[in-house]
N, C-alpha and C positions, 0 to 999 in steps of 0.2 A: 132218662138216667143221665147223670153228670158224668163227663169225662174227668177221669184221674190223671194228671200228668205227673210223670216220674221225676225225681232230681236226676241231674246230668253230673257225672264225676269228671274231675280234672286232677292233673299233677302240676306242681310247679318244678320246673326245671331250671336249675341255676348255673349258667356258664363261668360266671366269676363271683367270687365272694367278696364283695365290697367292705363288708363290716368284719370279716374274720370269725364270724359266729356259726353261720349255717353250713359252710363248706360249699361244694359244688356238686352237680347232678341233681338227683331226686331229693328234693328238701321239704316237700309238703304234699298233702292230698287235700282236696276240697270237693265240695258239693255246691251246686247250684240248684235252688229250688224253684218250681214254678212261678213264685212271687218275685224271683229275682235275688231274693236274700241268699248269701253266700256264706258256707262256713269253710275254714281253712284250719287243718290240723298239721302242725309241724312232725316230721319224723326224722330229723336229723341231729337230734341230741337227747341226751338223757332228761332234758327238761322238756316236758310236753305241754302244749296248750291248744285249746280250740277257741278260733275267734269268729265272729259273725260280723260281716260286712253287707251292705246295702246292693252289692253288685259284684260280679266278677272283675269289671272295669276298676272298681275301687281296690280291690286285691292287688293289681297290677300298679296301680297309681302309688300304693304304700310300699308294696315289696318288688317291683319291677326293677329298681336300681338303674334306671335309664337304659333299659333294653337289655340287662345282662340276665335277666330270668324271664323265661316263657311260661306261658299257660298252655299246657298240652290236654287236650281233650281226650278222656278214656272212653267215653261212651259218644257214639254218634247220635245226632238229635233224631228223634222219632216223629214221624207223622202224626201218629195217633199214640201218645204216651199212656198206654194201659197196660196193666199188669198182663202177662201172657195167660195166667192161669185163670182168667175170669171166665 
């Protein structure tokens, strides 16, 4: 039987708004898939978008603004990432 890993969720917490667009506080949610691919969905304005990146490190490289934005994990990593109802 193949082990099925679950995606891991995170939030982007911005401490300073360098561009004046997203504001401060919780600005986006994301998901990291077992392949490392990462989705990011903005939640801070009327304009919504979802973007796919190669890794969570790439998200911080693009949106981290020199340390003014943190990636905060919502889910703890699991030893065996399998659905509980199997």
